[in-house]
PDB file of N, CA, C and O in Angstrom:
ATOM      1  N   MET A   1     -81.168-153.136   0.190  1.00  0.00           N
ATOM      2  CA  MET A   1     -81.272-154.075   1.270  1.00  0.00           C
ATOM      3  C   MET A   1     -79.949-154.077   2.036  1.00  0.00           C
ATOM      4  O   MET A   1     -78.941-154.555   1.516  1.00  0.00           O
ATOM      5  N   ASP A   2     -79.936-153.575   3.205  1.00  0.00           N
ATOM      6  CA  ASP A   2     -78.744-153.511   3.992  1.00  0.00           C
ATOM      7  C   ASP A   2     -78.774-154.414   5.209  1.00  0.00           C
ATOM      8  O   ASP A   2     -78.468-153.984   6.322  1.00  0.00           O
ATOM      9  N   LEU A   3     -79.139-155.647   4.997  1.00  0.00           N
ATOM     10  CA  LEU A   3     -79.269-156.586   6.169  1.00  0.00           C
ATOM     11  C   LEU A   3     -77.898-157.025   6.644  1.00  0.00           C
ATOM     12  O   LEU A   3     -77.731-157.248   7.843  1.00  0.00           O
ATOM     13  N   ILE A   4     -76.896-157.165   5.763  1.00  0.00           N
ATOM     14  CA  ILE A   4     -75.582-157.688   6.184  1.00  0.00           C
ATOM     15  C   ILE A   4     -74.535-156.583   6.230  1.00  0.00           C
ATOM     16  O   ILE A   4     -73.513-156.754   6.896  1.00  0.00           O
ATOM     17  N   ALA A   5     -74.738-155.492   5.574  1.00  0.00           N
ATOM     18  CA  ALA A   5     -73.773-154.396   5.496  1.00  0.00           C
ATOM     19  C   ALA A   5     -73.587-153.776   6.901  1.00  0.00           C
ATOM     20  O   ALA A   5     -74.565-153.576   7.621  1.00  0.00           O
ATOM     21  N   PRO A   6     -72.363-153.480   7.275  1.00  0.00           N
ATOM     22  CA  PRO A   6     -72.184-152.868   8.629  1.00  0.00           C
ATOM     23  C   PRO A   6     -72.683-151.432   8.627  1.00  0.00           C
ATOM     24  O   PRO A   6     -72.665-150.739   7.610  1.00  0.00           O
ATOM     25  N   GLY A   7     -73.100-151.040   9.732  1.00  0.00           N
ATOM     26  CA  GLY A   7     -73.614-149.643   9.850  1.00  0.00           C
ATOM     27  C   GLY A   7     -72.493-148.699  10.307  1.00  0.00           C
ATOM     28  O   GLY A   7     -71.319-149.069  10.275  1.00  0.00           O
ATOM     29  N   ASP A   8     -72.853-147.487  10.729  1.00  0.00           N
ATOM     30  CA  ASP A   8     -71.863-146.511  11.181  1.00  0.00           C
ATOM     31  C   ASP A   8     -71.275-146.848  12.562  1.00  0.00           C
ATOM     32  O   ASP A   8     -70.199-146.356  12.900  1.00  0.00           O
ATOM     33  N   GLY A   9     -71.934-147.644  13.332  1.00  0.00           N
ATOM     34  CA  GLY A   9     -71.496-147.976  14.686  1.00  0.00           C
ATOM     35  C   GLY A   9     -70.427-149.026  14.764  1.00  0.00           C
ATOM     36  O   GLY A   9     -69.887-149.269  15.843  1.00  0.00           O
ATOM     37  N   ILE A  10     -70.100-149.663  13.654  1.00  0.00           N
ATOM     38  CA  ILE A  10     -69.039-150.669  13.642  1.00  0.00           C
ATOM     39  C   ILE A  10     -67.706-150.114  14.053  1.00  0.00           C
ATOM     40  O   ILE A  10     -66.942-150.836  14.693  1.00  0.00           O
ATOM     41  N   LEU A  11     -67.377-148.920  13.744  1.00  0.00           N
ATOM     42  CA  LEU A  11     -66.087-148.311  14.084  1.00  0.00           C
ATOM     43  C   LEU A  11     -65.975-148.215  15.618  1.00  0.00           C
ATOM     44  O   LEU A  11     -64.914-148.480  16.183  1.00  0.00           O
ATOM     45  N   TYR A  12     -67.081-147.833  16.284  1.00  0.00           N
ATOM     46  CA  TYR A  12     -67.041-147.718  17.739  1.00  0.00           C
ATOM     47  C   TYR A  12     -66.822-149.089  18.384  1.00  0.00           C
ATOM     48  O   TYR A  12     -66.063-149.191  19.348  1.00  0.00           O
ATOM     49  N   TRP A  13     -67.475-150.160  17.871  1.00  0.00           N
ATOM     50  CA  TRP A  13     -67.230-151.484  18.384  1.00  0.00           C
ATOM     51  C   TRP A  13     -65.809-151.941  18.199  1.00  0.00           C
ATOM     52  O   TRP A  13     -65.227-152.580  19.075  1.00  0.00           O
ATOM     53  N   GLN A  14     -65.243-151.603  17.031  1.00  0.00           N
ATOM     54  CA  GLN A  14     -63.874-151.996  16.737  1.00  0.00           C
ATOM     55  C   GLN A  14     -62.878-151.243  17.703  1.00  0.00           C
ATOM     56  O   GLN A  14     -61.965-151.853  18.260  1.00  0.00           O
ATOM     57  N   LEU A  15     -63.086-149.936  17.870  1.00  0.00           N
ATOM     58  CA  LEU A  15     -62.248-149.200  18.748  1.00  0.00           C
ATOM     59  C   LEU A  15     -62.338-149.622  20.180  1.00  0.00           C
ATOM     60  O   LEU A  15     -61.334-149.670  20.891  1.00  0.00           O
ATOM     61  N   THR A  16     -63.576-149.940  20.622  1.00  0.00           N
ATOM     62  CA  THR A  16     -63.759-150.443  21.986  1.00  0.00           C
ATOM     63  C   THR A  16     -63.079-151.819  22.180  1.00  0.00           C
ATOM     64  O   THR A  16     -62.460-152.066  23.215  1.00  0.00           O
ATOM     65  N   THR A  17     -63.201-152.687  21.198  1.00  0.00           N
ATOM     66  CA  THR A  17     -62.565-153.972  21.267  1.00  0.00           C
ATOM     67  C   THR A  17     -61.027-153.832  21.267  1.00  0.00           C
ATOM     68  O   THR A  17     -60.337-154.550  21.991  1.00  0.00           O
ATOM     69  N   LEU A  18     -60.526-152.949  20.490  1.00  0.00           N
ATOM     70  CA  LEU A  18     -59.073-152.659  20.462  1.00  0.00           C
ATOM     71  C   LEU A  18     -58.593-152.128  21.789  1.00  0.00           C
ATOM     72  O   LEU A  18     -57.513-152.501  22.248  1.00  0.00           O
ATOM     73  N   ALA A  19     -59.395-151.235  22.438  1.00  0.00           N
ATOM     74  CA  ALA A  19     -58.957-150.649  23.728  1.00  0.00           C
ATOM     75  C   ALA A  19     -59.002-151.753  24.797  1.00  0.00           C
ATOM     76  O   ALA A  19     -58.087-151.837  25.616  1.00  0.00           O
ATOM     77  N   VAL A  20     -60.010-152.576  24.809  1.00  0.00           N
ATOM     78  CA  VAL A  20     -60.088-153.643  25.824  1.00  0.00           C
ATOM     79  C   VAL A  20     -58.970-154.666  25.605  1.00  0.00           C
ATOM     80  O   VAL A  20     -58.365-155.138  26.567  1.00  0.00           O
ATOM     81  N   GLY A  21     -58.691-155.011  24.331  1.00  0.00           N
ATOM     82  CA  GLY A  21     -57.606-155.958  23.997  1.00  0.00           C
ATOM     83  C   GLY A  21     -56.247-155.376  24.378  1.00  0.00           C
ATOM     84  O   GLY A  21     -55.379-156.109  24.852  1.00  0.00           O
ATOM     85  N   PHE A  22     -56.050-154.084  24.181  1.00  0.00           N
ATOM     86  CA  PHE A  22     -54.806-153.482  24.552  1.00  0.00           C
ATOM     87  C   PHE A  22     -54.618-153.418  26.076  1.00  0.00           C
ATOM     88  O   PHE A  22     -53.516-153.616  26.588  1.00  0.00           O
ATOM     89  N   GLY A  23     -55.708-153.139  26.776  1.00  0.00           N
ATOM     90  CA  GLY A  23     -55.695-153.170  28.243  1.00  0.00           C
ATOM     91  C   GLY A  23     -55.350-154.538  28.766  1.00  0.00           C
ATOM     92  O   GLY A  23     -54.515-154.651  29.664  1.00  0.00           O
ATOM     93  N   TYR A  24     -55.963-155.590  28.239  1.00  0.00           N
ATOM     94  CA  TYR A  24     -55.657-156.933  28.677  1.00  0.00           C
ATOM     95  C   TYR A  24     -54.220-157.262  28.369  1.00  0.00           C
ATOM     96  O   TYR A  24     -53.527-157.852  29.198  1.00  0.00           O
ATOM     97  N   PHE A  25     -53.745-156.882  27.158  1.00  0.00           N
ATOM     98  CA  PHE A  25     -52.333-157.157  26.744  1.00  0.00           C
ATOM     99  C   PHE A  25     -51.405-156.509  27.759  1.00  0.00           C
ATOM    100  O   PHE A  25     -50.398-157.116  28.124  1.00  0.00           O
ATOM    101  N   CYS A  26     -51.694-155.331  28.219  1.00  0.00           N
ATOM    102  CA  CYS A  26     -50.850-154.691  29.222  1.00  0.00           C
ATOM    103  C   CYS A  26     -50.808-155.461  30.555  1.00  0.00           C
ATOM    104  O   CYS A  26     -49.761-155.613  31.185  1.00  0.00           O
ATOM    105  N   PHE A  27     -51.995-155.936  30.949  1.00  0.00           N
ATOM    106  CA  PHE A  27     -52.083-156.760  32.202  1.00  0.00           C
ATOM    107  C   PHE A  27     -51.237-158.064  32.037  1.00  0.00           C
ATOM    108  O   PHE A  27     -50.536-158.494  32.953  1.00  0.00           O
ATOM    109  N   MET A  28     -51.337-158.635  30.884  1.00  0.00           N
ATOM    110  CA  MET A  28     -50.627-159.888  30.599  1.00  0.00           C
ATOM    111  C   MET A  28     -49.078-159.679  30.619  1.00  0.00           C
ATOM    112  O   MET A  28     -48.337-160.487  31.181  1.00  0.00           O
ATOM    113  N   ILE A  29     -48.627-158.574  29.990  1.00  0.00           N
ATOM    114  CA  ILE A  29     -47.221-158.336  29.993  1.00  0.00           C
ATOM    115  C   ILE A  29     -46.743-157.988  31.406  1.00  0.00           C
ATOM    116  O   ILE A  29     -45.648-158.398  31.791  1.00  0.00           O
ATOM    117  N   TYR A  30     -47.524-157.252  32.181  1.00  0.00           N
ATOM    118  CA  TYR A  30     -47.168-156.941  33.551  1.00  0.00           C
ATOM    119  C   TYR A  30     -47.074-158.257  34.397  1.00  0.00           C
ATOM    120  O   TYR A  30     -46.153-158.415  35.199  1.00  0.00           O
ATOM    121  N   ALA A  31     -48.016-159.165  34.205  1.00  0.00           N
ATOM    122  CA  ALA A  31     -47.991-160.440  34.936  1.00  0.00           C
ATOM    123  C   ALA A  31     -46.768-161.246  34.521  1.00  0.00           C
ATOM    124  O   ALA A  31     -46.138-161.872  35.374  1.00  0.00           O
ATOM    125  N   LEU A  32     -46.408-161.253  33.236  1.00  0.00           N
ATOM    126  CA  LEU A  32     -45.239-162.047  32.800  1.00  0.00           C
ATOM    127  C   LEU A  32     -43.928-161.456  33.329  1.00  0.00           C
ATOM    128  O   LEU A  32     -43.009-162.186  33.703  1.00  0.00           O
ATOM    129  N   VAL A  33     -43.862-160.129  33.352  1.00  0.00           N
ATOM    130  CA  VAL A  33     -42.625-159.454  33.879  1.00  0.00           C
ATOM    131  C   VAL A  33     -42.550-159.681  35.392  1.00  0.00           C
ATOM    132  O   VAL A  33     -41.456-159.921  35.903  1.00  0.00           O
ATOM    133  N   ASP A  34     -43.625-159.619  36.105  1.00  0.00           N
ATOM    134  CA  ASP A  34     -43.649-159.880  37.529  1.00  0.00           C
ATOM    135  C   ASP A  34     -43.320-161.339  37.776  1.00  0.00           C
ATOM    136  O   ASP A  34     -42.656-161.662  38.761  1.00  0.00           O
ATOM    137  N   LEU A  35     -43.755-162.197  36.929  1.00  0.00           N
ATOM    138  CA  LEU A  35     -43.455-163.647  37.116  1.00  0.00           C
ATOM    139  C   LEU A  35     -41.969-163.904  36.895  1.00  0.00           C
ATOM    140  O   LEU A  35     -41.388-164.728  37.602  1.00  0.00           O
ATOM    141  N   ILE A  36     -41.357-163.253  35.973  1.00  0.00           N
ATOM    142  CA  ILE A  36     -39.931-163.449  35.699  1.00  0.00           C
ATOM    143  C   ILE A  36     -39.062-162.915  36.821  1.00  0.00           C
ATOM    144  O   ILE A  36     -38.029-163.497  37.151  1.00  0.00           O
ATOM    145  N   ARG A  37     -39.475-161.834  37.388  1.00  0.00           N
ATOM    146  CA  ARG A  37     -38.701-161.174  38.467  1.00  0.00           C
ATOM    147  C   ARG A  37     -38.923-161.758  39.838  1.00  0.00           C
ATOM    148  O   ARG A  37     -38.232-161.349  40.771  1.00  0.00           O
ATOM    149  N   SER A  38     -39.849-162.697  40.028  1.00  0.00           N
ATOM    150  CA  SER A  38     -40.182-163.203  41.326  1.00  0.00           C
ATOM    151  C   SER A  38     -39.568-164.514  41.611  1.00  0.00           C
ATOM    152  O   SER A  38     -39.265-165.300  40.714  1.00  0.00           O
ATOM    153  N   ASP A  39     -39.380-164.755  42.922  1.00  0.00           N
ATOM    154  CA  ASP A  39     -38.884-166.072  43.444  1.00  0.00           C
ATOM    155  C   ASP A  39     -40.095-166.737  44.154  1.00  0.00           C
ATOM    156  O   ASP A  39     -40.853-166.077  44.865  1.00  0.00           O
ATOM    157  N   PHE A  40     -40.244-168.012  43.945  1.00  0.00           N
ATOM    158  CA  PHE A  40     -41.334-168.685  44.493  1.00  0.00           C
ATOM    159  C   PHE A  40     -40.826-169.712  45.501  1.00  0.00           C
ATOM    160  O   PHE A  40     -39.661-170.110  45.457  1.00  0.00           O
ATOM    161  N   ARG A  41     -41.709-170.143  46.415  1.00  0.00           N
ATOM    162  CA  ARG A  41     -41.353-171.127  47.455  1.00  0.00           C
ATOM    163  C   ARG A  41     -40.984-172.472  46.807  1.00  0.00           C
ATOM    164  O   ARG A  41     -40.028-173.132  47.214  1.00  0.00           O
ATOM    165  N   GLU A  42     -41.758-172.853  45.802  1.00  0.00           N
ATOM    166  CA  GLU A  42     -41.464-174.118  45.135  1.00  0.00           C
ATOM    167  C   GLU A  42     -40.995-173.795  43.739  1.00  0.00           C
ATOM    168  O   GLU A  42     -41.451-172.834  43.120  1.00  0.00           O
ATOM    169  N   GLN A  43     -40.052-174.630  43.234  1.00  0.00           N
ATOM    170  CA  GLN A  43     -39.356-174.336  41.981  1.00  0.00           C
ATOM    171  C   GLN A  43     -40.336-174.432  40.775  1.00  0.00           C
ATOM    172  O   GLN A  43     -40.249-173.628  39.847  1.00  0.00           O
ATOM    173  N   HIS A  44     -41.201-175.350  40.795  1.00  0.00           N
ATOM    174  CA  HIS A  44     -42.091-175.573  39.638  1.00  0.00           C
ATOM    175  C   HIS A  44     -43.222-174.540  39.488  1.00  0.00           C
ATOM    176  O   HIS A  44     -43.874-174.497  38.444  1.00  0.00           O
ATOM    177  N   MET A  45     -43.456-173.732  40.484  1.00  0.00           N
ATOM    178  CA  MET A  45     -44.575-172.820  40.455  1.00  0.00           C
ATOM    179  C   MET A  45     -44.425-171.768  39.369  1.00  0.00           C
ATOM    180  O   MET A  45     -45.422-171.335  38.791  1.00  0.00           O
ATOM    181  N   LYS A  46     -43.182-171.343  39.078  1.00  0.00           N
ATOM    182  CA  LYS A  46     -42.989-170.352  38.016  1.00  0.00           C
ATOM    183  C   LYS A  46     -43.407-170.902  36.676  1.00  0.00           C
ATOM    184  O   LYS A  46     -44.033-170.196  35.885  1.00  0.00           O
ATOM    185  N   LEU A  47     -43.075-172.140  36.408  1.00  0.00           N
ATOM    186  CA  LEU A  47     -43.463-172.803  35.202  1.00  0.00           C
ATOM    187  C   LEU A  47     -44.967-172.948  35.146  1.00  0.00           C
ATOM    188  O   LEU A  47     -45.551-172.677  34.096  1.00  0.00           O
ATOM    189  N   ILE A  48     -45.598-173.340  36.163  1.00  0.00           N
ATOM    190  CA  ILE A  48     -47.059-173.539  36.214  1.00  0.00           C
ATOM    191  C   ILE A  48     -47.769-172.219  35.954  1.00  0.00           C
ATOM    192  O   ILE A  48     -48.708-172.174  35.159  1.00  0.00           O
ATOM    193  N   TRP A  49     -47.344-171.161  36.598  1.00  0.00           N
ATOM    194  CA  TRP A  49     -47.972-169.801  36.400  1.00  0.00           C
ATOM    195  C   TRP A  49     -47.700-169.337  34.970  1.00  0.00           C
ATOM    196  O   TRP A  49     -48.587-168.718  34.381  1.00  0.00           O
ATOM    197  N   ALA A  50     -46.584-169.582  34.398  1.00  0.00           N
ATOM    198  CA  ALA A  50     -46.301-169.149  33.055  1.00  0.00           C
ATOM    199  C   ALA A  50     -47.243-169.834  32.071  1.00  0.00           C
ATOM    200  O   ALA A  50     -47.812-169.193  31.188  1.00  0.00           O
ATOM    201  N   LEU A  51     -47.401-171.170  32.241  1.00  0.00           N
ATOM    202  CA  LEU A  51     -48.312-171.886  31.371  1.00  0.00           C
ATOM    203  C   LEU A  51     -49.760-171.438  31.560  1.00  0.00           C
ATOM    204  O   LEU A  51     -50.521-171.382  30.595  1.00  0.00           O
ATOM    205  N   MET A  52     -50.140-171.125  32.779  1.00  0.00           N
ATOM    206  CA  MET A  52     -51.535-170.639  32.990  1.00  0.00           C
ATOM    207  C   MET A  52     -51.716-169.289  32.307  1.00  0.00           C
ATOM    208  O   MET A  52     -52.742-169.063  31.665  1.00  0.00           O
ATOM    209  N   ILE A  53     -50.747-168.388  32.430  1.00  0.00           N
ATOM    210  CA  ILE A  53     -50.890-167.071  31.831  1.00  0.00           C
ATOM    211  C   ILE A  53     -50.933-167.153  30.344  1.00  0.00           C
ATOM    212  O   ILE A  53     -51.700-166.422  29.718  1.00  0.00           O
ATOM    213  N   LEU A  54     -50.142-168.014  29.740  1.00  0.00           N
ATOM    214  CA  LEU A  54     -50.037-168.074  28.303  1.00  0.00           C
ATOM    215  C   LEU A  54     -51.139-168.941  27.662  1.00  0.00           C
ATOM    216  O   LEU A  54     -51.613-168.608  26.576  1.00  0.00           O
ATOM    217  N   PHE A  55     -51.557-170.051  28.314  1.00  0.00           N
ATOM    218  CA  PHE A  55     -52.524-170.935  27.676  1.00  0.00           C
ATOM    219  C   PHE A  55     -53.976-170.731  28.143  1.00  0.00           C
ATOM    220  O   PHE A  55     -54.911-171.115  27.441  1.00  0.00           O
ATOM    221  N   ILE A  56     -54.162-170.126  29.327  1.00  0.00           N
ATOM    222  CA  ILE A  56     -55.482-169.794  29.771  1.00  0.00           C
ATOM    223  C   ILE A  56     -55.454-168.298  30.000  1.00  0.00           C
ATOM    224  O   ILE A  56     -55.419-167.844  31.144  1.00  0.00           O
ATOM    225  N   PRO A  57     -55.468-167.502  28.890  1.00  0.00           N
ATOM    226  CA  PRO A  57     -55.087-166.093  29.011  1.00  0.00           C
ATOM    227  C   PRO A  57     -55.880-165.267  30.040  1.00  0.00           C
ATOM    228  O   PRO A  57     -55.295-164.722  30.976  1.00  0.00           O
ATOM    229  N   ILE A  58     -57.113-165.180  29.883  1.00  0.00           N
ATOM    230  CA  ILE A  58     -57.894-164.256  30.741  1.00  0.00           C
ATOM    231  C   ILE A  58     -57.951-164.733  32.172  1.00  0.00           C
ATOM    232  O   ILE A  58     -57.666-163.966  33.093  1.00  0.00           O
ATOM    233  N   ILE A  59     -58.301-165.939  32.369  1.00  0.00           N
ATOM    234  CA  ILE A  59     -58.406-166.488  33.744  1.00  0.00           C
ATOM    235  C   ILE A  59     -57.032-166.561  34.362  1.00  0.00           C
ATOM    236  O   ILE A  59     -56.862-166.148  35.509  1.00  0.00           O
ATOM    237  N   GLY A  60     -56.017-167.083  33.630  1.00  0.00           N
ATOM    238  CA  GLY A  60     -54.681-167.297  34.204  1.00  0.00           C
ATOM    239  C   GLY A  60     -54.042-165.994  34.634  1.00  0.00           C
ATOM    240  O   GLY A  60     -53.412-165.936  35.690  1.00  0.00           O
ATOM    241  N   THR A  61     -54.194-164.930  33.825  1.00  0.00           N
ATOM    242  CA  THR A  61     -53.557-163.648  34.125  1.00  0.00           C
ATOM    243  C   THR A  61     -54.149-163.055  35.392  1.00  0.00           C
ATOM    244  O   THR A  61     -53.409-162.635  36.281  1.00  0.00           O
ATOM    245  N   PHE A  62     -55.476-163.014  35.486  1.00  0.00           N
ATOM    246  CA  PHE A  62     -56.098-162.421  36.662  1.00  0.00           C
ATOM    247  C   PHE A  62     -55.952-163.286  37.934  1.00  0.00           C
ATOM    248  O   PHE A  62     -55.897-162.750  39.041  1.00  0.00           O
ATOM    249  N   LEU A  63     -55.891-164.609  37.777  1.00  0.00           N
ATOM    250  CA  LEU A  63     -55.626-165.492  38.909  1.00  0.00           C
ATOM    251  C   LEU A  63     -54.178-165.269  39.431  1.00  0.00           C
ATOM    252  O   LEU A  63     -53.939-165.284  40.638  1.00  0.00           O
ATOM    253  N   TYR A  64     -53.224-165.064  38.497  1.00  0.00           N
ATOM    254  CA  TYR A  64     -51.888-164.834  38.962  1.00  0.00           C
ATOM    255  C   TYR A  64     -51.731-163.487  39.709  1.00  0.00           C
ATOM    256  O   TYR A  64     -51.057-163.379  40.733  1.00  0.00           O
ATOM    257  N   LEU A  65     -52.408-162.458  39.119  1.00  0.00           N
ATOM    258  CA  LEU A  65     -52.288-161.158  39.737  1.00  0.00           C
ATOM    259  C   LEU A  65     -52.982-161.096  41.123  1.00  0.00           C
ATOM    260  O   LEU A  65     -52.612-160.307  41.991  1.00  0.00           O
ATOM    261  N   SER A  66     -53.994-161.957  41.284  1.00  0.00           N
ATOM    262  CA  SER A  66     -54.726-161.896  42.543  1.00  0.00           C
ATOM    263  C   SER A  66     -54.208-162.906  43.623  1.00  0.00           C
ATOM    264  O   SER A  66     -54.354-162.655  44.819  1.00  0.00           O
ATOM    265  N   MET A  67     -53.608-164.035  43.191  1.00  0.00           N
ATOM    266  CA  MET A  67     -53.240-165.084  44.101  1.00  0.00           C
ATOM    267  C   MET A  67     -51.741-165.272  44.255  1.00  0.00           C
ATOM    268  O   MET A  67     -51.334-166.104  45.067  1.00  0.00           O
ATOM    269  N   ASN A  68     -50.917-164.575  43.549  1.00  0.00           N
ATOM    270  CA  ASN A  68     -49.497-164.973  43.539  1.00  0.00           C
ATOM    271  C   ASN A  68     -48.777-164.578  44.813  1.00  0.00           C
ATOM    272  O   ASN A  68     -47.710-165.128  45.088  1.00  0.00           O
ATOM    273  N   ARG A  69     -49.294-163.669  45.591  1.00  0.00           N
ATOM    274  CA  ARG A  69     -48.557-163.301  46.862  1.00  0.00           C
ATOM    275  C   ARG A  69     -48.464-164.453  47.888  1.00  0.00           C
ATOM    276  O   ARG A  69     -47.583-164.481  48.748  1.00  0.00           O
ATOM    277  N   ARG A  70     -49.411-165.397  47.755  1.00  0.00           N
ATOM    278  CA  ARG A  70     -49.429-166.502  48.679  1.00  0.00           C
ATOM    279  C   ARG A  70     -48.254-167.512  48.402  1.00  0.00           C
ATOM    280  O   ARG A  70     -47.785-168.213  49.298  1.00  0.00           O
ATOM    281  N   THR A  71     -47.826-167.538  47.142  1.00  0.00           N
ATOM    282  CA  THR A  71     -46.861-168.545  46.744  1.00  0.00           C
ATOM    283  C   THR A  71     -45.438-167.955  46.604  1.00  0.00           C
ATOM    284  O   THR A  71     -44.488-168.688  46.331  1.00  0.00           O
ATOM    285  N   LYS A  72     -45.300-166.632  46.792  1.00  0.00           N
ATOM    286  CA  LYS A  72     -44.028-165.990  46.592  1.00  0.00           C
ATOM    287  C   LYS A  72     -43.205-166.034  47.849  1.00  0.00           C
ATOM    288  O   LYS A  72     -43.774-166.131  48.937  1.00  0.00           O
ATOM    289  N   ASN A  73     -41.890-165.969  47.759  1.00  0.00           N
ATOM    290  CA  ASN A  73     -40.998-165.857  48.885  1.00  0.00           C
ATOM    291  C   ASN A  73     -40.785-164.387  49.322  1.00  0.00           C
ATOM    292  O   ASN A  73     -40.729-164.085  50.514  1.00  0.00           O
ATOM    293  N   ASN A  74     -40.673-163.513  48.355  1.00  0.00           N
ATOM    294  CA  ASN A  74     -40.199-162.195  48.644  1.00  0.00           C
ATOM    295  C   ASN A  74     -41.287-161.105  48.481  1.00  0.00           C
ATOM    296  O   ASN A  74     -41.057-160.081  47.838  1.00  0.00           O
ATOM    297  N   PHE A  75     -42.434-161.340  49.058  1.00  0.00           N
ATOM    298  CA  PHE A  75     -43.416-160.277  48.980  1.00  0.00           C
ATOM    299  C   PHE A  75     -43.072-159.240  50.058  1.00  0.00           C
ATOM    300  O   PHE A  75     -42.588-159.576  51.139  1.00  0.00           O
ATOM    301  N   ARG A  76     -43.326-158.018  49.741  1.00  0.00           N
ATOM    302  CA  ARG A  76     -42.897-156.909  50.668  1.00  0.00           C
ATOM    303  C   ARG A  76     -43.875-156.810  51.844  1.00  0.00           C
ATOM    304  O   ARG A  76     -45.093-156.944  51.730  1.00  0.00           O
ATOM    305  N   LYS A  77     -43.243-156.570  52.942  1.00  0.00           N
ATOM    306  CA  LYS A  77     -44.103-156.326  54.191  1.00  0.00           C
ATOM    307  C   LYS A  77     -43.732-154.904  54.674  1.00  0.00           C
ATOM    308  O   LYS A  77     -42.605-154.422  54.558  1.00  0.00           O
ATOM    309  N   PHE A  78     -44.754-154.309  55.206  1.00  0.00           N
ATOM    310  CA  PHE A  78     -44.604-152.914  55.687  1.00  0.00           C
ATOM    311  C   PHE A  78     -44.059-153.012  57.100  1.00  0.00           C
ATOM    312  O   PHE A  78     -44.762-153.407  58.029  1.00  0.00           O
ATOM    313  N   THR A  79     -42.774-152.639  57.247  1.00  0.00           N
ATOM    314  CA  THR A  79     -42.126-152.634  58.527  1.00  0.00           C
ATOM    315  C   THR A  79     -41.431-151.263  58.728  1.00  0.00           C
ATOM    316  O   THR A  79     -40.245-151.119  58.435  1.00  0.00           O
ATOM    317  N   PRO A  80     -42.175-150.275  59.225  1.00  0.00           N
ATOM    318  CA  PRO A  80     -41.550-148.959  59.384  1.00  0.00           C
ATOM    319  C   PRO A  80     -40.643-148.972  60.650  1.00  0.00           C
ATOM    320  O   PRO A  80     -40.832-149.746  61.588  1.00  0.00           O
ATOM    321  N   ASP A  81     -39.678-148.081  60.600  1.00  0.00           N
ATOM    322  CA  ASP A  81     -38.738-147.904  61.712  1.00  0.00           C
ATOM    323  C   ASP A  81     -39.015-146.520  62.366  1.00  0.00           C
ATOM    324  O   ASP A  81     -38.630-145.478  61.836  1.00  0.00           O
ATOM    325  N   PHE A  82     -39.671-146.553  63.489  1.00  0.00           N
ATOM    326  CA  PHE A  82     -40.041-145.325  64.209  1.00  0.00           C
ATOM    327  C   PHE A  82     -39.086-145.069  65.391  1.00  0.00           C
ATOM    328  O   PHE A  82     -39.360-144.209  66.228  1.00  0.00           O
ATOM    329  N   SER A  83     -37.993-145.795  65.460  1.00  0.00           N
ATOM    330  CA  SER A  83     -37.146-145.634  66.624  1.00  0.00           C
ATOM    331  C   SER A  83     -36.306-144.286  66.572  1.00  0.00           C
ATOM    332  O   SER A  83     -35.954-143.736  67.616  1.00  0.00           O
ATOM    333  N   SER A  84     -36.021-143.811  65.408  1.00  0.00           N
ATOM    334  CA  SER A  84     -35.259-142.557  65.346  1.00  0.00           C
ATOM    335  C   SER A  84     -36.237-141.360  65.289  1.00  0.00           C
ATOM    336  O   SER A  84     -37.022-141.226  64.350  1.00  0.00           O
ATOM    337  N   HIS A  85     -36.165-140.501  66.319  1.00  0.00           N
ATOM    338  CA  HIS A  85     -37.077-139.335  66.351  1.00  0.00           C
ATOM    339  C   HIS A  85     -36.282-138.148  65.880  1.00  0.00           C
ATOM    340  O   HIS A  85     -35.182-137.894  66.372  1.00  0.00           O
ATOM    341  N   GLN A  86     -36.814-137.436  64.951  1.00  0.00           N
ATOM    342  CA  GLN A  86     -36.206-136.233  64.496  1.00  0.00           C
ATOM    343  C   GLN A  86     -36.980-135.060  65.050  1.00  0.00           C
ATOM    344  O   GLN A  86     -38.210-135.036  65.064  1.00  0.00           O
ATOM    345  N   THR A  87     -36.224-134.102  65.500  1.00  0.00           N
ATOM    346  CA  THR A  87     -36.878-132.902  66.051  1.00  0.00           C
ATOM    347  C   THR A  87     -37.061-131.914  64.907  1.00  0.00           C
ATOM    348  O   THR A  87     -36.159-131.687  64.101  1.00  0.00           O
ATOM    349  N   SER A  88     -38.230-131.346  64.861  1.00  0.00           N
ATOM    350  CA  SER A  88     -38.511-130.395  63.840  1.00  0.00           C
ATOM    351  C   SER A  88     -38.449-128.967  64.420  1.00  0.00           C
ATOM    352  O   SER A  88     -38.862-128.711  65.551  1.00  0.00           O
ATOM    353  N   LYS A  89     -37.951-128.117  63.649  1.00  0.00           N
ATOM    354  CA  LYS A  89     -37.870-126.688  64.073  1.00  0.00           C
ATOM    355  C   LYS A  89     -39.067-125.970  63.573  1.00  0.00           C
ATOM    356  O   LYS A  89     -39.428-126.085  62.402  1.00  0.00           O
ATOM    357  N   HIS A  90     -39.690-125.231  64.436  1.00  0.00           N
ATOM    358  CA  HIS A  90     -40.886-124.457  64.058  1.00  0.00           C
ATOM    359  C   HIS A  90     -40.447-123.185  63.376  1.00  0.00           C
ATOM    360  O   HIS A  90     -39.540-122.511  63.865  1.00  0.00           O
ATOM    361  N   ILE A  91     -41.039-122.845  62.300  1.00  0.00           N
ATOM    362  CA  ILE A  91     -40.740-121.593  61.604  1.00  0.00           C
ATOM    363  C   ILE A  91     -41.636-120.555  62.167  1.00  0.00           C
ATOM    364  O   ILE A  91     -42.851-120.744  62.228  1.00  0.00           O
ATOM    365  N   LYS A  92     -41.060-119.441  62.590  1.00  0.00           N
ATOM    366  CA  LYS A  92     -41.896-118.336  63.142  1.00  0.00           C
ATOM    367  C   LYS A  92     -41.842-117.142  62.250  1.00  0.00           C
ATOM    368  O   LYS A  92     -42.472-116.125  62.540  1.00  0.00           O
TER     369      LYS A  92
END
């Protein structure tokens, strides 16, 4: 009677769970490093985001990664400088 004994597929479930967990852990570490390196408009926002990432793990991490540009001071803007024209020589 093998009603409770795990089958051969349990290894695949464990490996899949490990891969998903590792992927989430990488997102969480990336969010925390980005949080530490960023400056925010309001001083308390860094603490609030850190608490959300640590205590509401899945929702807090993905909310930070998707919404943090609105509250940051130093987000990068694309401002190219096309004023200097370089002449290119044609190779014949």
